[in-house]
VOGU-3710 file (C-alpha; in Angstrom, 3 decimals, decimal comma):
1> xxxxxxxxxx> -9,481/-40,941/30,924  -11,677/-43,930/30,081  -11,462/-45,283/26,586  -14,206/-44,204/24,220  -16,209/-47,284/23,145  -19,796/-48,044/22,311  -20,369/-49,093/25,916  -18,992/-45,737/27,064  -21,368/-43,736/24,901  -23,010/-42,363/28,001
11> xxxxxxxxxx> -19,859/-40,336/28,494  -20,740/-38,195/25,453  -24,417/-37,832/26,318  -23,597/-36,283/29,650  -24,497/-32,621/29,177  -22,147/-31,416/31,904  -19,188/-33,132/30,319  -20,132/-31,917/26,829  -20,376/-28,391/28,176  -16,902/-28,734/29,595
21> xxxxxxxxxx> -15,380/-29,661/26,249  -17,313/-26,978/24,372  -16,201/-24,325/26,826  -12,623/-25,523/26,543  -12,681/-25,339/22,736  -14,256/-21,894/22,837  -11,622/-20,771/25,300  -8,870/-22,027/23,036  -10,324/-20,045/20,122  -10,382/-16,913/22,270
31> xxxxxxxxxx> -6,784/-17,542/23,297  -5,705/-17,811/19,650  -7,393/-14,501/18,840  -5,682/-12,894/21,823  -2,306/-14,224/20,717  -2,824/-12,965/17,165  -3,541/-9,497/18,523  -0,674/-9,700/21,008  1,966/-10,663/18,442  0,656/-8,612/15,508
41> xxxxxxxxxx> 3,651/-6,458/14,592  1,788/-4,145/12,250  1,576/-0,536/13,337  -1,805/1,062/14,053  -1,550/2,885/10,708  -0,912/-0,425/8,936  -4,025/-1,876/10,529  -6,118/1,167/9,620  -5,084/0,998/5,962  -5,812/-2,726/5,993
51> xxxxxxxxxx> -9,263/-2,034/7,461  -10,027/0,381/4,630  -8,958/-2,299/2,183  -8,755/-2,261/-1,595  -11,711/-0,158/-2,706  -12,720/2,096/-5,560  -10,327/4,826/-4,395  -7,309/2,517/-4,645  -8,381/1,137/-8,040  -8,924/4,642/-9,421
61> xxxxxxxxxx> -5,568/5,749/-8,050  -3,948/2,733/-9,704  -5,295/3,838/-13,085  -4,282/7,474/-12,647  -0,791/6,554/-11,470  -0,577/4,412/-14,579  -0,911/7,556/-16,702  2,420/8,784/-15,372  4,104/5,501/-16,230  2,486/5,535/-19,659
71> xxxxxxxxxx> 3,767/9,053/-20,323  7,305/8,077/-19,308  7,722/5,278/-21,832  5,644/7,100/-24,440  8,065/10,029/-24,574  11,156/7,813/-24,459  9,896/5,861/-27,464  8,922/9,087/-29,211  12,461/10,442/-28,965  13,843/7,291/-30,579
81> xxxxxxxxxx> 11,249/7,369/-33,379  11,667/11,031/-34,350  15,473/10,979/-34,143  16,091/10,130/-37,858  13,488/12,699/-38,951  15,048/15,399/-36,759  18,485/14,574/-38,101  17,244/15,091/-41,637  15,290/18,242/-40,731  18,217/20,091/-39,146
91> xxxxxxxxxx> 21,042/18,348/-41,072  22,695/17,087/-37,882  25,938/15,078/-38,244  25,998/11,504/-36,956  28,397/12,329/-34,133  25,924/14,874/-32,649  22,531/13,284/-33,222  22,831/11,199/-30,046  22,616/14,448/-28,084  18,852/14,457/-28,702
101> xxxxxxxxxx> 18,256/11,324/-26,628  20,936/12,280/-24,131  19,220/15,630/-23,496  15,971/13,829/-22,770  17,607/11,418/-20,341  19,581/14,214/-18,684  16,341/16,008/-17,935  14,847/12,768/-16,619  17,810/12,378/-14,288  17,315/15,796/-12,689
111> xxxxxxxxxx> 13,567/15,344/-12,690  13,736/12,016/-10,881  15,929/13,452/-8,124  14,055/16,737/-7,877  10,518/15,395/-7,917  11,435/12,476/-5,662  12,814/14,836/-3,031  9,874/17,184/-3,589  7,491/14,349/-2,777  9,362/13,730/0,488
121> xxxxxxxxxx> 9,428/17,398/1,500  6,232/18,934/0,070  3,995/15,893/-0,221  3,087/13,263/-2,776  0,127/15,113/-4,299  2,140/18,139/-5,489  4,542/16,025/-7,544  1,714/13,736/-8,670  -0,170/16,568/-10,381  2,682/18,823/-11,511
131> xxxxxxxxxx> 4,734/16,258/-13,416  2,132/15,569/-16,103  1,258/19,253/-16,498  4,832/20,297/-17,252  5,313/17,237/-19,457  2,366/18,274/-21,621  3,545/21,895/-21,701  7,089/21,188/-22,861  5,935/18,430/-25,202  3,793/20,896/-27,150
141> xxxxxxxxxx> 6,483/23,595/-27,045  9,054/21,145/-28,443  7,152/20,974/-31,721  7,954/24,676/-32,291  11,735/24,275/-31,945  13,586/26,441/-34,465  16,941/24,622/-34,275  18,410/21,330/-33,186  19,880/22,714/-29,980  16,656/24,498/-29,047
151> xxxxxxxxxx> 14,882/21,159/-29,454  17,477/19,537/-27,191  16,853/22,200/-24,520  13,085/21,781/-24,701  13,407/17,998/-24,516  15,633/18,443/-21,472  12,841/20,330/-19,683  10,312/17,768/-20,898  12,476/15,013/-19,440  12,817/16,871/-16,138
161> xxxxxxxxxx> 9,020/16,758/-15,838  8,215/13,251/-17,038  11,234/11,801/-15,228  9,541/12,384/-11,889  6,368/10,514/-12,757  7,497/6,969/-12,149  9,208/7,346/-8,737  6,529/9,627/-7,306  3,528/7,755/-8,723  4,855/4,375/-7,633
171> xxxxxxxxxx> 5,563/5,683/-4,136  2,115/7,259/-3,847  0,329/4,097/-4,929  2,352/1,828/-2,649  1,552/3,937/0,403  -2,189/3,561/-0,230  -2,108/-0,211/-0,733  -3,399/-2,473/2,064  -1,480/-5,506/3,233  -1,507/-8,165/0,532
181> xxxxxxxxxx> -2,052/-5,761/-2,376  1,400/-4,174/-2,715  2,150/-6,445/-5,652  -0,348/-4,401/-7,696  2,349/-1,740/-8,058  3,843/-4,151/-10,566  0,651/-3,814/-12,618  1,629/-0,213/-13,373  3,986/-1,648/-15,954  0,915/-2,492/-18,043
191> xxxxxxxxxx> 0,537/1,242/-18,611  4,284/1,551/-19,176  4,067/-0,980/-21,998  1,064/0,668/-23,608  2,931/3,975/-23,556  5,365/2,697/-26,170  2,507/1,105/-28,125  0,671/4,432/-28,178  3,792/6,237/-29,344  4,442/3,727/-32,128
201> xxxxxxxxxx> 0,794/3,854/-33,199  0,764/7,647/-33,449  4,058/7,554/-35,350  2,664/5,062/-37,847  -0,256/7,410/-38,512  1,455/10,804/-38,792  5,085/10,235/-39,817  5,147/8,236/-43,103  2,875/10,648/-44,983  4,663/13,720/-43,612
211> xxxxxxxxxx> 8,294/12,722/-44,074  10,743/13,351/-46,867  10,862/10,545/-49,456  14,176/8,654/-49,533  16,815/9,668/-52,075  14,796/12,596/-53,415  15,016/16,386/-52,990  12,849/17,579/-50,102  11,707/20,851/-48,557  11,942/19,983/-44,872
221> xxxxxxxxxx> 9,871/22,995/-43,794  6,770/21,795/-45,634  7,352/18,086/-46,254  9,165/16,891/-43,116  6,623/17,899/-40,464  5,626/14,449/-39,232  7,841/14,613/-36,129  6,293/17,961/-35,182  2,750/16,587/-35,548  3,769/13,671/-33,374
231> xxxxxxxxxx> 5,058/15,921/-30,572  1,872/18,003/-30,607  -0,351/14,909/-30,624  1,394/13,293/-27,678  1,458/16,615/-25,823  -2,330/16,823/-26,116  -2,668/13,214/-24,944  -0,505/13,978/-21,900  -2,571/17,079/-21,159  -5,721/14,940/-21,157
241> xxxxxxxxxx> -4,079/12,649/-18,588  -3,388/15,658/-16,364  -6,979/16,872/-16,682  -8,246/13,410/-15,740  -6,250/13,648/-12,513  -7,447/17,153/-11,704  -11,065/17,172/-12,896  -12,373/13,646/-12,446  -10,591/12,676/-9,236  -9,726/14,331/-5,959
251> xxxxxxxxxx> -6,438/13,040/-4,625  -5,997/12,916/-0,861  -2,489/13,283/0,484  -0,725/10,064/1,446  -1,544/9,247/5,091  1,903/7,748/5,575  3,567/10,924/4,377  1,376/13,048/6,665  2,139/10,882/9,691  5,879/11,027/9,120
261> xxxxxxxxxx> 5,593/14,782/8,591  4,008/15,086/12,044  0,549/15,972/10,668  -1,433/13,231/12,361  -4,773/15,048/12,328  -4,538/15,590/8,565  -3,653/11,925/8,132  -6,763/11,011/10,124  -8,938/13,215/7,913  -7,344/11,795/4,758
271> xxxxxxxxxx> -8,067/8,229/5,862  -11,662/9,129/6,680  -12,156/10,683/3,238  -10,646/7,645/1,527  -12,888/5,345/3,557  -15,920/7,448/2,634  -14,928/7,350/-1,060  -14,901/3,555/-0,823  -18,449/3,603/0,513  -17,770/2,870/4,170
281> xxxxxxxxxx> -17,725/4,977/7,324  -14,990/3,577/9,518  -14,511/4,896/13,019  -10,902/6,112/13,061  -9,252/7,713/16,087  -6,006/9,651/16,297  -4,333/6,589/17,843  -5,109/4,639/14,680  -2,688/6,692/12,553  0,424/6,021/14,633
291> xxxxxxxxxx> 3,071/4,438/12,374  5,266/3,210/15,203  5,388/-0,316/16,517  2,875/-0,897/19,339  4,217/-0,093/22,820  5,086/-2,915/25,146  1,923/-4,199/26,803  2,025/-4,984/30,476  -1,696/-5,408/30,924  -1,615/-9,134/31,517
301> xxxxxxxxxx> 0,915/-8,994/34,321  -0,442/-5,815/35,898  -4,043/-6,915/35,971  -3,236/-10,429/37,071  -4,959/-11,880/34,021  -4,753/-15,552/33,353  -1,973/-16,274/30,885  -2,974/-18,662/28,073  -2,189/-22,358/28,466  -1,129/-21,968/32,118
311> xxxxxxxxxx> -2,887/-23,149/35,218  -4,188/-20,370/37,403  -1,521/-21,014/39,992  1,146/-20,172/37,478  -0,417/-17,142/35,867  0,707/-14,496/38,301  4,363/-14,365/37,347  5,346/-16,927/34,760  8,885/-15,672/34,392  9,646/-16,315/38,034
321> xxxxxxxxxx> 8,733/-19,960/37,498  11,220/-20,225/34,604  8,450/-21,447/32,331  8,137/-20,774/28,640  4,883/-19,851/26,969  6,361/-19,382/23,522  9,590/-20,631/22,004  10,584/-18,348/19,154  13,086/-20,840/17,934  15,481/-18,018/17,154
331> xxxxxxxxxx> 19,053/-17,453/18,200  19,227/-15,439/21,315  15,869/-16,451/22,779  15,981/-18,653/25,847  13,363/-21,200/26,747  12,806/-23,575/29,614  10,086/-25,866/30,808  8,541/-26,763/34,094  7,884/-30,281/35,226  4,596/-30,471/33,373
341> xxxxxxxxxx> 6,156/-29,365/30,122  4,381/-26,012/30,121  6,396/-23,287/28,429  6,574/-19,580/28,993  8,373/-17,118/26,750  11,569/-15,459/27,955  12,785/-12,323/26,253  15,437/-12,013/23,586  18,316/-9,672/24,204  18,027/-6,391/22,291
351> xxxxxxxxxx> 21,452/-6,827/20,802  20,584/-10,160/19,242  20,736/-10,240/15,443  18,843/-12,695/13,349  20,535/-15,312/11,276  19,818/-13,581/7,991  21,951/-10,597/8,942  19,183/-8,265/7,865  17,014/-5,711/9,516  14,703/-7,179/12,103
361> xxxxxxxxxx> 12,263/-6,107/14,734  14,021/-6,587/18,065  12,446/-6,837/21,493  13,533/-3,995/23,778  12,149/-5,586/26,971  11,084/-8,971/28,160  7,313/-8,966/28,036  6,901/-9,119/24,246  8,118/-11,914/21,962  10,877/-10,896/19,563
371> xxxxxxxxxx> 9,724/-9,257/16,350  12,459/-11,137/14,685  12,589/-14,260/12,681  9,464/-16,291/13,136  6,858/-13,772/14,188  7,488/-10,647/12,172  7,745/-12,596/8,963  4,394/-14,248/9,209  5,562/-17,759/10,055  3,388/-20,239/11,871
381> xxxxxxxxxx> 4,229/-20,810/15,523  3,267/-23,559/17,903  2,219/-23,323/21,533  1,591/-26,229/23,880  -1,051/-26,538/26,517  0,590/-29,469/28,247  3,017/-32,252/27,549  0,390/-34,501/26,050  -1,726/-32,065/24,094  -1,689/-31,296/20,411
391> xxxxxxxxxx> -0,055/-28,086/19,201  -2,147/-25,815/17,062  -0,801/-23,505/14,341  -1,149/-19,793/14,879  -0,497/-17,437/11,986  1,060/-14,184/13,091  0,350/-11,174/10,812  3,408/-9,829/9,058  5,064/-6,514/9,640  5,815/-3,914/7,034
401> xxxxxxxxxx> 9,521/-3,618/6,203  11,495/-1,319/8,453  15,181/-1,046/9,244  16,463/-2,285/12,583  15,137/0,188/15,108  18,037/-0,127/17,431  20,449/1,226/14,826  18,439/3,799/12,888  19,649/7,345/13,197  16,631/9,578/12,900
411> xxxxxxxxxx> 18,024/12,711/11,390  21,336/12,371/9,616  24,335/10,186/8,977  28,046/10,435/8,430  27,337/11,386/4,827  26,089/14,801/5,924  28,388/16,018/8,670  28,033/19,197/10,666  31,178/20,578/9,053  29,739/19,982/5,590
421> xxxxxxxxxx> 26,582/21,838/6,535  28,634/24,762/7,794  30,666/24,937/4,596  27,565/24,759/2,424  25,774/27,321/4,573  28,580/29,830/4,300  28,695/29,694/0,490  25,157/29,274/-0,803  22,193/31,621/-0,377  19,383/30,530/1,908
431> xxxxxxxxxx> 16,892/29,734/-0,860  19,401/27,247/-2,281  20,914/26,099/1,007  17,734/24,919/2,717  16,450/22,517/0,027  19,982/21,300/-0,669  20,646/20,474/2,980  17,250/18,813/3,255  18,085/16,679/0,239  21,511/15,803/1,669
441> xxxxxxxxxx> 19,837/14,717/4,900  17,598/12,354/2,956  20,552/10,970/1,027  22,372/10,504/4,327  19,490/8,420/5,642  19,464/6,230/2,529  23,227/5,663/2,807  23,161/4,977/6,541  24,776/1,642/7,527  21,507/-0,277/7,800
451> xxxxxxxxxx> 20,531/0,683/4,225  23,941/1,043/2,555  24,366/-2,394/0,977  20,841/-2,602/-0,391  20,964/0,990/-1,646  24,224/0,583/-3,558  23,205/-2,721/-5,126  19,749/-1,500/-6,101  21,123/1,718/-7,600  23,625/-0,377/-9,556
461> xxxxxxxxxx> 20,805/-2,533/-10,905  18,909/0,547/-12,091  21,987/2,049/-13,772  23,212/-1,036/-15,630  19,738/-2,185/-16,617  18,991/1,188/-18,190  22,372/1,236/-19,934  21,746/-2,169/-21,510  18,114/-1,620/-22,462  18,538/1,917/-23,821
471> xxxxxxxxxx> 21,548/0,971/-25,927  19,337/-1,545/-27,708  16,076/0,409/-27,726  17,355/3,792/-28,968  18,781/2,262/-32,131  16,006/-0,306/-32,553  14,352/1,434/-35,554  17,702/1,514/-37,334  18,518/-2,062/-36,347  15,117/-3,278/-37,542
481> xxxxxxxxxx> 15,503/-1,366/-40,790  19,061/-2,445/-41,581  19,409/-5,618/-39,498  21,984/-6,429/-36,873  24,637/-7,345/-39,455  26,216/-5,503/-42,353  24,862/-7,751/-45,130  21,082/-7,311/-44,748  18,870/-5,223/-46,998  17,081/-2,081/-45,835
491> xxxxxxxxxx> 13,333/-1,667/-45,271  10,985/1,185/-45,987  10,091/3,692/-43,273  6,574/2,338/-42,950  7,764/-1,277/-42,680  10,270/-0,391/-39,970  7,581/1,465/-38,010  5,351/-1,600/-38,240  8,212/-3,630/-36,775  8,518/-1,115/-33,940
501> xxxxxxxxxx> 4,785/-1,418/-33,267  5,017/-5,223/-33,142  8,007/-4,912/-30,817  6,060/-2,709/-28,409  2,977/-4,946/-28,532  5,138/-7,933/-27,636  5,973/-6,372/-24,286  2,387/-5,784/-23,153  1,905/-9,160/-21,402  5,154/-8,594/-19,514
511> xxxxxxxxxx> 3,528/-6,605/-16,732  0,953/-9,313/-16,033  3,663/-11,952/-16,193  5,762/-9,921/-13,768  2,868/-9,587/-11,324  2,459/-13,368/-11,410  6,162/-14,125/-11,046  6,681/-12,006/-7,931  3,961/-14,045/-6,191  5,460/-17,333/-7,394
521> xxxxxxxxxx> 8,098/-19,333/-5,482  10,760/-17,335/-7,345  9,975/-14,221/-5,318  11,209/-10,743/-6,193  14,899/-11,484/-6,488  14,521/-14,738/-8,392  12,063/-13,207/-10,846  14,263/-10,184/-11,516  17,404/-12,270/-11,995  15,639/-14,763/-14,278
531> xxxxxxxxxx> 14,121/-12,125/-16,557  17,437/-10,269/-16,763  19,297/-13,338/-17,994  16,456/-14,272/-20,379  16,625/-10,778/-21,905  20,360/-11,249/-22,445  19,654/-14,589/-24,149  17,199/-13,053/-26,627  19,709/-10,289/-27,377  22,197/-12,990/-28,350
541> xxxxxxxxxx> 19,597/-14,552/-30,643  18,814/-11,151/-32,185  22,494/-10,585/-32,955  23,015/-14,007/-34,547  19,945/-14,550/-36,734  19,633/-13,289/-40,320  16,038/-14,122/-41,259  13,590/-11,221/-41,045  11,068/-13,463/-39,299  13,579/-14,631/-36,689
551> xxxxxxxxxx> 14,715/-11,064/-36,106  11,124/-10,076/-35,451  10,538/-13,052/-33,140  13,706/-12,394/-31,154  12,850/-8,704/-30,832  9,430/-9,635/-29,441  11,191/-11,955/-26,976  13,425/-9,089/-25,888  10,418/-6,828/-25,466  8,471/-9,364/-23,386
561> xxxxxxxxxx> 11,335/-10,334/-21,093  12,556/-6,746/-20,673  9,070/-5,489/-19,819  8,667/-8,273/-17,268  12,081/-7,411/-15,872  11,190/-3,751/-15,427  7,781/-4,647/-13,990  9,453/-6,596/-11,197  12,074/-3,895/-10,628  9,568/-1,035/-10,441
571> xxxxxxxxxx> 7,350/-2,932/-8,041  10,185/-4,165/-5,833  12,178/-0,968/-5,355  9,605/1,116/-3,395  8,931/-1,821/-1,063  12,518/-1,957/0,144  12,886/1,562/1,514  11,163/3,194/4,480  8,522/5,892/4,171  10,796/8,799/5,110
581> xxxxxxxxxx> 13,375/8,040/2,424  11,324/6,145/-0,146  10,833/9,078/-2,491  14,489/10,107/-2,346  15,813/6,554/-2,745  13,528/5,775/-5,673  14,215/9,175/-7,195  17,985/8,697/-7,117  17,593/5,177/-8,498  15,555/6,581/-11,363
591> xxxxxxxxxx> 18,134/9,338/-11,839  20,917/6,780/-12,127  18,892/4,939/-14,733  18,682/8,196/-16,675  22,458/8,560/-16,470  22,683/5,123/-18,022  20,215/6,323/-20,629  22,410/9,347/-21,347  25,529/7,252/-21,816  23,871/4,542/-23,918
601> xxxxxxxxxx> 23,103/6,597/-27,084  26,600/8,060/-27,196  28,342/4,757/-26,524  25,983/2,852/-28,809  26,510/5,333/-31,629  30,274/4,923/-31,428  29,907/1,135/-31,448  27,414/1,267/-34,310  30,029/2,904/-36,529  32,343/-0,057/-35,956
611> xxxxxxxxxx> 29,728/-2,776/-36,417  25,944/-2,840/-36,240  26,053/-5,839/-33,911  28,353/-4,285/-31,287  25,609/-2,381/-29,390  23,623/-5,596/-29,040  26,600/-7,581/-27,755  27,426/-4,815/-25,311  23,862/-5,000/-24,020  24,331/-8,736/-23,442
621> xxxxxxxxxx> 27,410/-8,139/-21,282  25,758/-5,364/-19,272  22,652/-7,483/-18,688  24,932/-10,172/-17,264  26,466/-7,668/-14,844  22,981/-6,554/-13,823  21,943/-10,128/-13,093  24,931/-10,582/-10,793  23,961/-7,434/-8,865  20,430/-8,791/-8,449
631> xxxxxxxxxx> 21,724/-12,087/-7,084  23,808/-10,205/-4,514  20,645/-8,697/-3,059  18,999/-10,617/-0,228  15,358/-11,487/0,086  13,908/-12,952/3,276  12,311/-16,365/3,415  8,906/-14,790/3,843  9,076/-13,220/0,412  9,370/-16,509/-1,428
641> xxxxxxxxxx> 6,380/-18,119/0,174  3,779/-16,059/-1,550  3,291/-13,745/1,383  1,423/-10,542/0,833  3,992/-8,359/2,536  7,706/-8,813/1,989  10,533/-8,240/4,416  13,807/-7,411/2,726  17,180/-7,759/4,340  20,263/-5,865/3,413
//
């Protein structure tokens, strides 16, 4: 080509030549669009949800799901606040008073498993509405308890209801979020933080004036009624949350749940209603709700279409010419070039594993590039037109996380064998056998080889984190009143409740901070590990300081870092697991956290007798163990680059 100089300006004024370059540039743009569509590894359902976008329906659902998270922390904090008042009311010995909190957490354990499985079997909407109703019911009934053990039983049923709110609400919200908005699940922790603030605020209003004065005779029936007023007040607040869900909003069943339940037509109708609620009328067909990866396209080869970047003479059968259109740059993909340097993609073997040893999207046949390392994770790829041309970046949309399709067993695993089913079936009645076997099937899927490592590590994180946090939080009012050492003076009831309120307010920014951190270069794993170790650091400070001001500052630091830590954990966990097992996996994780919550009051009480600082130091050690578990989890490179959708390996 002639050099471009002032004397060659006639070259650019030639309309025929200008038309040639314009047509070429337009053709290149069309080719890029075609490649984006060709290598887009989202399912049709993913694309449909992304088309609907983040509208008023999703924002309203975010707020209503937040009510469930608010209720969870509100009732946990309430149990800790009323514990000394209940002990005085029923004259409970110190070695039994921990049973009050343990009963609550025991109910939460069963509720998390039961409601999580219920959401997988019966649908998300049933658990979404029922949990708050039963929470309000048993919260009000608890105020009429006639003995300590009757109160423990009622709190157990209350916990079984509220314990299902967080796993089911988080799952429901995540399944309605479009690509790039899943991080908003972390924002639910804003409501979680305000739940404890609301509980502390109500306690500050109703308890001091309705509690027995210290070191004076007291008629508990008439003078020690503050804890009962608190239970009734919070029960009414929870009931108003339930009514807001039922009266002011019509929830549509999760389209993802409906698709995986085989109810594609209902999923189509649900998506249309959601789109209409958002103020748009999208044209959605039954093919648009398929949640499987797109089938292999052979249209280019069958129709004899021109393949991008190839001369027409080479477009009929590029593979026979040993040319490479696209070089995935991954292990197991072969590439070669012709004399002109033009490249055509050659397929990756189905058995090839990616270098991260995680789940990947493999290519079953040769016509489609591998959904593996560079494409499925939203990396930029380069394609060449010829040996002397410039390469242009193409961004390939990311896929939603799924286990390796070549190894997934669709129905069961070795955990639930046929012999086990026969033994269970011969012993239990049908009304017990059927839901139990269904639950065992779900557990078997979660513990299948492709999920096993991630499942065990994540469940361990939930258990140890709850053990550490609850051991500190349950005895926080006592620790704030008496200090973390044996030589500090006591505070009044009202002063200690003010300290609790400040503690809860300190955690409110944690949810926003967590939402920011997960989108930072730290990613999910780095953010969770960092906040876990920071929480342990502030616990050390709390145990060492003596000044009332420093104790208050360190407690606020614990509240902020712990809330951020839980915000990241709650948002990360539902993203890891697939749709079919998400409710069960999150439910069991929440149940294990409740087991940690059951153990913490009993263990902390025994340690408190020895020294008031021992529960805090034990929390430090357990937080360290939790941080190690987090670091053992793997997070793909795409999740630390600020991508909207994460791909987790395990």
